[in-house]
Backbone bond lengths (Angstrom), bond angles and torsions (degrees), N, CA, C in turn:
res aa  C-N    CA-C-N  psi(-1)  N-CA   C-N-CA  omega(-1)  CA-C   N-CA-C  phi
1 M - - - 1.471 - - 1.377 110.83 -
2 R 1.399 117.29 138.17 1.434 118.92 175.61 1.662 111.81 -104.79
3 L 1.231 112.58 121.85 1.480 117.25 -176.05 1.537 108.34 -109.14
4 K 1.418 110.56 142.12 1.418 117.77 175.92 1.471 106.91 -113.20
5 I 1.403 110.08 128.67 1.545 114.24 -172.70 1.534 110.81 -130.61
6 T 1.353 119.82 136.62 1.347 128.08 172.59 1.476 110.82 -127.20
7 H 1.259 119.81 128.30 1.532 130.28 -173.15 1.345 104.86 -135.62
8 T 1.458 118.12 107.31 1.448 127.03 175.64 1.513 113.26 -113.03
9 T 1.284 122.98 130.07 1.399 130.68 176.29 1.510 109.15 -121.10
10 R 1.375 119.67 124.86 1.505 123.38 -177.00 1.482 102.70 -128.20
11 Y 1.356 114.61 130.70 1.463 125.63 168.06 1.518 112.33 -112.06
12 H 1.344 114.90 115.43 1.497 122.83 -179.08 1.540 107.95 -103.20
13 Y 1.327 115.23 136.68 1.414 124.61 179.78 1.556 115.54 -125.12
14 D 1.327 116.63 142.69 1.480 114.14 -178.10 1.527 110.01 -91.43
15 A 1.312 119.67 8.32 1.352 123.83 176.13 1.465 111.79 -153.55
16 P 1.355 123.72 158.94 1.551 118.59 177.06 1.575 108.16 -61.00
17 V 1.295 106.17 150.31 1.529 120.30 177.61 1.496 109.01 -87.85
18 A 1.341 112.20 122.97 1.484 117.15 175.42 1.542 111.13 -63.88
19 Y 1.310 118.04 -46.73 1.499 116.41 -178.44 1.594 103.66 -167.00
20 A 1.274 115.14 141.00 1.491 119.66 174.25 1.372 107.18 -149.17
21 L 1.390 119.83 144.69 1.435 128.59 176.32 1.501 108.06 -131.57
22 Q 1.342 116.37 120.25 1.413 124.07 -174.97 1.537 110.40 -113.80
23 R 1.346 120.89 144.06 1.498 122.00 175.93 1.543 102.32 -116.06
24 L 1.269 115.28 127.14 1.525 122.30 -178.26 1.539 106.90 -112.32
25 R 1.385 115.26 133.88 1.373 126.37 167.88 1.479 107.77 -124.51
26 L 1.239 119.40 71.17 1.539 127.00 -169.20 1.460 113.29 -119.22
27 V 1.386 117.70 9.37 1.473 118.32 -173.16 1.489 108.82 -118.82
28 P 1.299 122.50 109.28 1.436 126.18 175.86 1.487 113.64 -64.33
29 L 1.277 115.70 149.97 1.645 121.75 178.57 1.456 109.63 -114.75
30 D 1.325 111.14 158.80 1.431 118.06 174.52 1.507 110.02 -67.63
31 G 1.362 119.51 147.77 1.405 120.31 175.47 1.557 108.41 -167.59
32 S 1.323 109.20 -170.48 1.492 117.28 -177.07 1.576 116.31 -58.83
33 T 1.472 109.87 -26.11 1.464 115.37 -178.93 1.366 115.26 -108.19
34 Q 1.333 120.39 1.12 1.541 119.28 -173.43 1.602 106.57 -159.62
35 R 1.314 112.85 153.14 1.463 123.80 165.89 1.477 110.58 -130.99
36 V 1.309 112.60 128.30 1.426 122.18 179.92 1.553 111.10 -76.85
37 V 1.334 118.19 109.36 1.455 118.63 -179.67 1.594 112.08 -78.01
38 N 1.284 110.04 -49.15 1.521 116.15 168.65 1.465 112.73 -156.66
39 W 1.286 118.14 155.05 1.581 121.29 -171.75 1.493 103.14 -160.11
40 K 1.382 111.92 141.14 1.475 120.24 177.80 1.468 108.04 -146.23
41 L 1.349 113.17 141.10 1.475 122.36 -178.35 1.544 104.14 -117.67
42 E 1.356 118.33 115.35 1.419 124.66 176.59 1.470 112.76 -107.27
43 I 1.426 118.73 128.73 1.460 118.10 -176.05 1.497 106.12 -128.88
44 E 1.454 115.02 133.72 1.423 121.64 178.50 1.490 109.23 -126.84
45 G 1.376 117.24 135.64 1.392 121.10 179.14 1.538 113.86 87.90
46 A 1.366 116.16 1.76 1.479 120.18 -178.42 1.444 109.02 -147.53
47 T 1.357 118.25 168.07 1.359 124.70 -172.01 1.614 108.88 -123.48
48 Q 1.318 119.60 123.60 1.423 121.25 -179.86 1.653 108.36 -71.91
49 E 1.321 121.85 122.98 1.370 125.14 -174.69 1.446 113.35 -96.31
50 V 1.380 115.54 -35.79 1.467 116.32 -172.27 1.553 105.01 -160.59
51 R 1.381 116.20 148.67 1.454 120.04 169.63 1.481 108.84 -127.59
52 F 1.424 120.05 139.85 1.405 120.24 -176.96 1.559 106.90 -161.05
53 A 1.260 115.80 167.27 1.513 121.95 170.12 1.543 108.38 -98.06
54 D 1.343 113.29 122.61 1.491 118.56 -176.24 1.548 109.65 -73.32
55 Q 1.351 115.23 -171.39 1.475 118.04 -176.38 1.444 112.03 -69.22
56 F 1.316 123.39 -12.18 1.408 126.48 176.68 1.465 118.40 -101.47
57 G 1.435 112.08 2.69 1.311 122.01 177.88 1.726 115.45 87.13
58 N 1.288 108.86 6.10 1.501 113.42 -178.99 1.515 111.41 -76.47
59 D 1.305 116.50 140.96 1.473 124.96 174.32 1.626 102.77 -71.46
60 T 1.393 111.31 114.50 1.433 124.59 -178.01 1.430 113.40 -118.33
61 R 1.345 117.07 137.51 1.504 124.63 177.88 1.531 106.16 -128.34
62 L 1.409 115.04 136.24 1.487 119.80 170.63 1.545 105.79 -107.54
63 I 1.349 112.39 127.47 1.502 117.86 176.90 1.559 107.17 -118.44
64 S 1.279 116.99 142.70 1.553 120.33 178.54 1.625 110.93 -120.78
65 V 1.228 107.52 147.18 1.548 114.85 173.31 1.512 113.47 -129.91
66 S 1.250 114.96 142.46 1.543 119.70 170.69 1.474 113.91 -161.90
67 G 1.359 116.48 141.86 1.409 118.19 174.15 1.401 110.80 103.35
68 E 1.349 120.45 -126.35 1.366 132.27 -164.48 1.618 117.08 -70.45
69 P 1.228 118.56 -37.81 1.492 119.06 -162.58 1.622 107.90 -60.68
70 H 1.293 107.60 135.94 1.595 117.83 171.83 1.508 110.84 -101.04
71 M 1.392 117.83 -7.14 1.462 122.60 -177.23 1.449 107.69 -144.16
72 I 1.323 116.93 139.92 1.480 124.54 167.23 1.515 108.45 -122.83
73 S 1.284 112.39 129.15 1.487 118.93 -179.65 1.511 112.37 -122.53
74 V 1.266 122.91 125.53 1.416 128.60 175.97 1.509 112.85 -120.16
75 T 1.385 122.19 115.71 1.384 124.20 -178.23 1.392 113.33 -122.20
76 A 1.430 119.45 119.29 1.516 119.98 174.98 1.445 105.16 -110.34
77 H 1.356 114.24 137.28 1.542 118.00 -178.25 1.489 107.80 -156.62
78 G 1.357 111.18 147.62 1.512 115.16 173.94 1.487 107.87 166.77
79 E 1.331 120.13 -163.89 1.418 127.96 -171.61 1.513 108.82 -129.19
80 V 1.236 116.81 136.81 1.413 127.84 -176.74 1.535 112.04 -136.03
81 E 1.372 111.88 125.84 1.480 119.03 177.06 1.403 111.66 -88.97
82 S 1.369 121.72 113.20 1.409 125.27 -174.14 1.541 107.80 -97.81
83 K 1.418 115.92 164.93 1.491 121.06 -173.20 1.553 101.18 -132.54
84 E 1.295 111.62 152.52 1.486 122.74 168.63 1.512 111.09 -92.26
85 T 1.376 117.39 116.52 1.427 119.11 -175.37 1.530 109.22 -130.13
86 A 1.331 117.33 15.72 1.485 120.97 -171.78 1.528 117.13 51.13
87 G 1.472 112.75 34.24 1.238 123.26 176.51 1.574 119.29 80.74
88 I 1.350 110.81 -4.12 1.525 115.37 178.16 1.419 112.77 -82.98
89 V 1.314 113.25 122.43 1.546 120.81 -177.36 1.597 108.79 -94.60
90 G 1.300 118.00 -39.24 1.415 121.23 176.80 1.525 116.36 116.94
91 H 1.254 118.79 -167.85 1.485 122.79 -172.01 1.452 111.15 -67.07
92 H 1.358 116.03 153.84 1.474 127.72 -179.47 1.537 107.38 -64.04
93 R 1.303 112.95 130.77 1.522 118.40 169.28 1.576 106.19 -137.46
94 G 1.426 111.31 168.76 1.414 118.15 174.19 1.525 115.34 111.13
95 F 1.411 112.62 179.06 1.485 118.28 -179.68 1.535 111.17 -72.23
96 A 1.279 118.14 -38.75 1.576 119.56 -174.29 1.554 110.40 -72.16
97 P 1.348 116.32 124.66 1.482 115.20 177.15 1.564 115.45 -69.76
98 L 1.291 121.48 160.04 1.335 121.25 -170.83 1.540 110.87 -66.42
99 W 1.321 117.82 -29.07 1.461 122.64 -177.12 1.587 109.84 -64.39
100 L 1.287 114.81 -25.15 1.464 119.87 -179.46 1.565 113.14 -58.01
101 F 1.379 112.32 -33.17 1.479 118.06 179.57 1.395 111.49 -82.07
102 L 1.242 123.78 2.89 1.503 125.12 169.54 1.454 112.73 -88.52
103 R 1.359 120.39 -12.51 1.402 123.74 -173.89 1.558 108.35 -86.09
104 Q 1.299 112.27 136.35 1.469 121.24 176.57 1.531 111.48 -76.34
105 T 1.212 124.67 155.47 1.443 132.19 174.22 1.559 108.17 -120.40
106 S 1.353 111.53 172.85 1.521 110.12 177.60 1.503 115.33 -63.69
107 L 1.333 117.64 -25.34 1.444 120.07 176.54 1.552 113.99 -82.51
108 T 1.348 118.69 -16.86 1.456 115.12 -175.87 1.613 106.49 -124.65
109 E 1.317 121.40 21.68 1.488 120.26 177.34 1.497 110.07 -65.21
110 A 1.334 107.35 132.10 1.452 117.42 -174.70 1.607 109.80 -79.89
111 G 1.345 113.71 140.59 1.480 112.25 171.88 1.494 108.73 -149.24
112 E 1.384 118.98 -151.12 1.479 123.30 -168.36 1.559 108.62 -56.42
113 G 1.472 116.78 -38.73 1.453 120.63 -171.83 1.610 102.59 -69.59
114 T 1.229 122.66 -44.70 1.469 124.02 179.68 1.498 110.40 -64.38
115 D 1.318 120.86 -40.28 1.470 122.80 175.37 1.572 109.87 -58.59
116 K 1.277 115.38 -46.38 1.456 118.77 -177.44 1.581 112.12 -66.86
117 L 1.290 112.17 -31.69 1.506 114.88 179.98 1.561 108.84 -75.79
118 L 1.227 117.91 -24.09 1.588 117.22 177.67 1.524 112.54 -87.14
119 E 1.233 115.91 -3.92 1.580 120.59 -179.38 1.551 111.69 -53.62
120 N 1.269 119.78 123.03 1.503 123.90 171.06 1.515 106.98 65.41
121 M 1.351 120.97 34.93 1.451 115.37 170.29 1.450 110.49 -74.86
122 P 1.289 121.30 159.90 1.372 128.05 179.45 1.503 119.62 -53.27
123 E 1.464 122.40 136.04 1.439 117.73 -177.39 1.565 115.43 -64.52
124 E 1.448 111.10 -33.37 1.377 113.35 -176.21 1.543 113.14 -73.68
125 R 1.358 113.71 122.09 1.405 116.99 -170.28 1.584 108.38 -94.78
126 D 1.259 118.08 76.89 1.530 121.96 -176.26 1.481 105.72 -133.65
127 V 1.324 117.66 -166.21 1.510 124.12 -170.43 1.476 102.98 -63.78
128 A 1.368 121.21 -38.93 1.533 119.95 -174.52 1.654 106.83 -58.92
129 W 1.238 117.75 -32.87 1.377 123.48 -176.74 1.565 105.93 -59.47
130 F 1.285 122.47 -43.78 1.455 123.53 -179.85 1.450 114.61 -69.90
131 H 1.392 110.00 -41.08 1.459 113.88 174.69 1.555 116.74 -57.43
132 E 1.267 114.62 -35.23 1.458 122.35 175.99 1.536 107.85 -66.81
133 L 1.373 114.81 -46.29 1.431 116.87 172.69 1.504 117.47 -49.54
134 V 1.355 113.76 -51.25 1.413 126.62 178.71 1.602 108.71 -51.95
135 K 1.399 112.83 -50.75 1.425 118.27 -177.61 1.542 111.40 -59.25
136 R 1.394 115.83 -44.55 1.406 119.59 179.92 1.507 113.17 -58.22
137 I 1.431 112.74 -45.92 1.497 115.88 -177.40 1.584 111.24 -65.05
138 C 1.333 120.11 -38.16 1.391 124.81 -179.55 1.607 107.51 -68.21
139 D 1.272 121.67 -37.59 1.404 125.25 177.63 1.540 110.20 -68.18
140 L 1.295 122.14 -36.64 1.388 127.06 -172.73 1.557 110.35 -86.79
141 V 1.304 120.16 -42.02 1.429 123.97 -168.48 1.495 109.51 -120.37
142 A 1.438 113.31 110.33 1.364 118.32 -178.73 1.427 117.07 -73.81
143 Y 1.312 121.78 147.26 1.529 123.23 174.66 1.471 110.61 -78.90
144 E 1.331 112.10 107.76 1.592 115.85 -178.32 1.547 106.87 -139.79
145 V 1.268 118.89 117.25 1.409 124.05 -176.68 1.603 105.84 -69.17
146 G 1.243 118.07 148.91 1.483 122.86 173.09 1.519 113.08 83.35
147 T 1.253 120.28 -1.91 1.549 119.92 -178.41 1.493 109.73 -90.40
148 T 1.346 122.14 -16.05 1.430 123.07 -175.81 1.500 106.49 -136.89
149 D 1.366 118.89 172.56 1.569 122.15 173.92 1.592 105.94 -136.18
150 A 1.332 106.73 -172.85 1.512 114.97 179.82 1.531 114.80 -58.81
151 A 1.324 122.06 -25.48 1.367 126.90 -175.11 1.623 110.71 -94.71
152 T 1.239 119.22 -1.04 1.541 121.25 -174.46 1.634 105.86 -75.56
153 S 1.271 114.37 128.10 1.495 123.30 178.59 1.586 108.13 -82.35
154 A 1.333 105.17 167.53 1.524 112.86 179.42 1.491 107.55 -66.34
155 E 1.358 122.97 -41.68 1.511 121.47 175.81 1.378 111.58 -59.31
156 E 1.348 117.62 -47.02 1.508 119.04 -177.03 1.624 112.11 -61.84
157 A 1.311 115.15 -39.20 1.466 114.96 172.75 1.578 116.86 -68.70
158 L 1.313 115.55 -27.10 1.397 117.02 172.68 1.535 115.48 -68.47
159 K 1.366 110.06 -38.55 1.404 123.83 178.87 1.565 109.49 -61.14
160 N 1.272 112.32 -47.45 1.494 122.68 -176.74 1.500 110.90 -77.40
161 K 1.339 119.19 -19.58 1.523 125.50 178.52 1.529 106.58 57.58
162 A 1.291 119.68 37.09 1.549 119.40 178.19 1.641 101.18 -160.21
163 G 1.333 109.79 149.55 1.477 112.47 170.82 1.515 104.63 174.82
164 V 1.308 115.41 -169.57 1.502 124.50 177.31 1.478 112.36 -115.77
165 C 1.299 118.22 -165.54 1.522 120.40 -170.04 1.508 107.30 -67.55
166 Q 1.366 118.72 -31.97 1.457 120.80 177.07 1.440 115.24 -59.37
167 D 1.402 113.06 -41.99 1.472 119.98 -178.25 1.554 110.80 -76.51
168 H 1.323 119.69 -36.77 1.395 118.64 168.84 1.519 113.24 -55.85
169 A 1.261 119.13 -47.41 1.414 123.75 177.25 1.582 115.96 -55.60
170 H 1.346 111.71 -42.68 1.438 117.21 -179.31 1.487 109.82 -68.38
171 I 1.346 116.40 -39.53 1.447 117.09 -179.84 1.590 111.97 -64.17
172 F 1.426 112.96 -43.91 1.406 120.72 174.39 1.614 110.95 -48.47
173 L 1.328 113.53 -52.28 1.453 122.28 -178.34 1.451 116.07 -59.98
174 A 1.379 111.81 -44.15 1.394 118.27 175.00 1.643 116.86 -55.81
175 A 1.400 107.16 -49.25 1.503 114.42 177.37 1.554 113.74 -66.97
176 A 1.271 117.85 -41.75 1.514 122.03 -171.17 1.548 100.95 -72.37
177 R 1.289 124.28 -44.28 1.493 121.10 -174.45 1.565 108.09 -68.54
178 K 1.420 116.80 -38.11 1.484 118.93 179.99 1.583 107.76 -61.22
179 A 1.363 116.67 -36.64 1.371 124.01 176.84 1.607 119.12 -68.23
180 G 1.376 109.60 -14.04 1.466 117.13 -179.84 1.510 111.88 102.36
181 F 1.362 124.67 8.82 1.387 124.52 -177.80 1.588 107.92 -100.83
182 P 1.353 115.02 133.00 1.461 116.00 169.26 1.503 107.62 -68.18
183 A 1.346 113.97 136.79 1.439 120.75 179.12 1.470 111.51 -147.37
184 R 1.429 120.83 145.59 1.389 125.69 -179.11 1.502 114.96 -130.88
185 Y 1.330 116.69 155.18 1.445 125.04 178.17 1.648 105.92 -84.77
186 V 1.312 110.63 142.18 1.451 117.46 174.68 1.626 112.48 -126.66
187 S 1.253 115.55 129.12 1.471 121.09 173.56 1.574 109.82 -108.13
188 G 1.409 114.67 144.38 1.452 114.85 -178.58 1.531 109.55 178.16
189 Y 1.290 112.94 -147.88 1.529 118.02 -173.28 1.617 104.29 -135.39
190 L 1.401 106.38 153.06 1.463 115.06 177.20 1.485 111.54 -137.72
191 L 1.303 116.26 124.05 1.500 121.40 175.74 1.482 104.09 -70.46
192 I 1.410 112.75 121.45 1.536 118.97 176.67 1.539 103.55 -109.85
193 D 1.347 112.58 138.79 1.565 126.29 -175.69 1.525 100.25 -60.90
194 G 1.345 115.13 131.25 1.446 117.59 170.73 1.520 117.30 69.01
195 Q 1.277 122.03 6.65 1.373 127.49 178.81 1.463 116.79 -138.72
196 T 1.403 113.79 90.65 1.509 118.46 -175.15 1.457 112.03 -75.03
197 E 1.504 119.95 -40.73 1.415 123.33 -177.98 1.521 107.17 -93.21
198 Q 1.309 108.34 143.35 1.593 118.13 -176.56 1.510 108.71 -138.07
199 V 1.346 116.48 157.27 1.441 119.88 -170.18 1.621 103.18 -102.59
200 A 1.253 119.02 -5.17 1.561 116.99 -178.91 1.535 109.16 -162.34
201 S 1.338 114.96 162.79 1.311 120.56 173.35 1.551 112.91 -77.96
202 H 1.330 121.67 176.35 1.547 120.51 -172.86 1.382 108.94 -108.54
203 A 1.364 117.13 168.09 1.474 120.06 175.78 1.503 110.70 -140.05
204 W 1.268 123.38 139.95 1.487 128.01 175.79 1.553 107.99 -144.12
205 V 1.242 113.67 -170.74 1.450 118.10 -174.99 1.539 109.22 -134.12
206 E 1.428 117.40 164.30 1.396 123.10 169.88 1.534 107.56 -135.15
207 A 1.316 115.97 129.84 1.436 120.53 177.82 1.623 109.18 -111.39
208 H 1.281 117.10 145.64 1.432 119.15 -178.18 1.616 109.94 -95.39
209 V 1.386 110.12 115.64 1.457 123.63 -176.45 1.421 110.87 -105.62
210 E 1.358 114.72 128.10 1.483 122.41 177.67 1.563 110.33 -50.08
211 G 1.312 114.53 123.97 1.482 116.41 175.39 1.460 114.12 91.99
212 L 1.349 120.39 -21.07 1.436 122.90 -177.38 1.533 112.26 -114.17
213 G 1.394 115.81 -27.90 1.402 120.21 -169.03 1.445 114.19 85.55
214 W 1.302 120.33 -144.42 1.470 127.91 -178.17 1.500 107.45 -74.42
215 V 1.418 112.84 129.75 1.498 113.38 174.51 1.596 104.04 -130.53
216 G 1.275 113.35 139.05 1.425 120.10 -176.85 1.483 116.93 -87.19
217 F 1.383 121.24 148.68 1.454 123.76 178.33 1.509 106.26 -146.90
218 D 1.340 116.99 123.84 1.458 124.55 175.60 1.530 105.25 -96.47
219 V 1.273 120.27 96.28 1.572 125.91 -172.83 1.473 109.59 -64.39
220 S 1.478 118.69 -40.49 1.403 119.30 -174.06 1.585 110.66 -64.28
221 N 1.374 113.80 -36.02 1.435 113.54 179.87 1.467 116.19 -107.43
222 G 1.338 115.54 9.59 1.489 121.25 168.45 1.446 115.93 65.35
223 I 1.349 116.44 33.11 1.479 118.85 -177.43 1.608 105.45 -142.59
224 S 1.253 111.24 177.04 1.540 121.21 172.76 1.534 101.51 -98.89
225 P 1.384 108.49 141.94 1.605 110.13 179.41 1.477 112.67 -59.53
226 D 1.320 113.08 144.23 1.495 121.12 174.23 1.484 110.39 -122.50
227 E 1.368 115.87 -155.06 1.514 117.30 -175.58 1.527 116.07 -66.18
228 R 1.289 116.92 -4.63 1.510 118.75 179.51 1.449 115.56 -87.06
229 Y 1.354 113.55 4.39 1.478 120.17 -171.49 1.505 108.90 -115.03
230 V 1.378 117.61 137.66 1.550 122.99 173.34 1.489 107.48 -121.74
231 K 1.361 119.58 127.10 1.384 119.57 -176.62 1.661 106.03 -93.20
232 L 1.371 106.98 138.85 1.473 113.16 170.47 1.457 119.20 -101.27
233 A 1.440 114.97 -50.15 1.369 122.76 -176.27 1.527 113.20 -152.28
234 V 1.266 115.99 158.05 1.461 126.44 179.01 1.540 111.38 -123.71
235 G 1.322 118.84 160.91 1.391 123.45 179.37 1.611 108.65 177.97
236 R 1.389 109.83 -176.12 1.492 116.55 179.39 1.462 108.82 -75.42
237 D 1.386 121.06 -34.64 1.435 119.06 175.59 1.530 107.26 -156.91
238 Y 1.303 116.67 -166.34 1.569 119.85 -179.06 1.491 114.84 -50.66
239 R 1.432 117.04 -42.28 1.391 119.62 -174.11 1.506 113.60 -60.22
240 D 1.413 113.47 -35.08 1.446 120.97 -176.23 1.603 112.03 -78.47
241 A 1.156 119.31 -17.01 1.503 128.35 -174.01 1.474 118.39 -120.78
242 M 1.352 117.64 0.19 1.432 117.29 -169.81 1.520 105.64 -71.13
243 P 1.342 115.52 144.53 1.484 120.54 -177.77 1.500 115.04 -59.29
244 I 1.279 115.33 -40.02 1.550 122.77 -176.13 1.558 107.94 -139.94
245 S 1.349 112.33 127.92 1.461 121.66 171.24 1.555 110.69 -148.32
246 G 1.303 111.85 162.04 1.425 114.95 -177.13 1.552 119.76 170.76
247 I 1.235 116.00 -173.03 1.552 118.39 178.51 1.535 105.07 -130.32
248 R 1.407 111.62 157.99 1.437 120.32 178.83 1.533 107.48 -142.03
249 L 1.348 115.10 137.19 1.426 118.28 171.55 1.548 111.15 -111.33
250 G 1.317 112.70 154.52 1.518 116.59 -179.16 1.576 113.13 110.02
251 A 1.238 113.86 168.43 1.543 117.61 -167.61 1.519 106.35 -101.77
252 A 1.320 122.96 9.52 1.494 123.19 179.70 1.508 108.88 -64.93
253 N 1.465 113.10 140.74 1.439 116.24 170.71 1.417 111.56 -85.21
254 E 1.454 118.12 145.77 1.359 122.81 -173.62 1.557 115.07 -114.29
255 R 1.233 115.77 142.83 1.485 121.85 177.16 1.573 110.89 -131.29
256 L 1.322 113.50 122.76 1.427 117.87 -167.49 1.547 108.63 -110.39
257 E 1.430 115.74 135.50 1.385 126.20 174.31 1.514 113.29 -123.59
258 V 1.347 116.48 125.11 1.506 118.92 177.45 1.597 108.54 -121.66
259 H 1.278 114.07 132.27 1.445 120.04 179.38 1.540 104.81 -134.32
260 I 1.430 112.60 125.08 1.476 118.99 -177.50 1.529 106.47 -131.71
261 T 1.266 117.96 136.33 1.476 125.10 171.51 1.502 107.81 -130.79
262 V 1.320 109.05 134.16 1.435 119.04 173.98 1.545 112.90 -136.47
263 E 1.395 113.13 115.81 1.377 117.06 -174.67 1.523 115.82 -139.69
264 Q 1.319 120.95 158.04 1.442 118.84 178.29 1.465 112.28 -85.09
């Protein structure tokens, strides 16, 4: 399937920005589940300082802002040909060792909620084990926008019994790692039937299964990713793979706009 994607992020300020540095992970890469046909990154009101592959292999750009701009605009757009692989991504590659994805982070630290989630899980440690975990998370934590934020941990979302795809992913990561499976966070895009315009990118996970390698699971939708998914970046949690992050100096007030379209 060929997907056409446009992702625009605009920051509006009521005064000149003294200094800002943003990190962008907005460029998809070729892989076993996708081929980038064409892709372009357009930046207005900022200057690209450097481009590099980070420790997880993500295409990463640093852009800086200083002085006069009252608006920063970043638009990523292009076409990606996706493939149906039943969620199987393949063997581990890259700079980061596999054991790094066994380590918990502040967003995925396992606690009492995770322990309870893992009670009486199947003894067979195969793909079915992960599908059971996905089902348990979906049954326990409702998808509700506005109940959590970027700083909400897996344990907090379990306690609240509500969250979004980011929270579902963090809960999965906490549980899989506690059980001894390497697992990683994935950011990207999802083609939604009858909904071209979207308000945010999507998040899912990949777990390392013996004999198969990395296998994807979209906890929020209860399935493994198919040809409707396009991967942007991976990491230990949301902070490692978020499309845009950064710092800003100065007293200017900020207003954020995000516009995303995904269509076949």
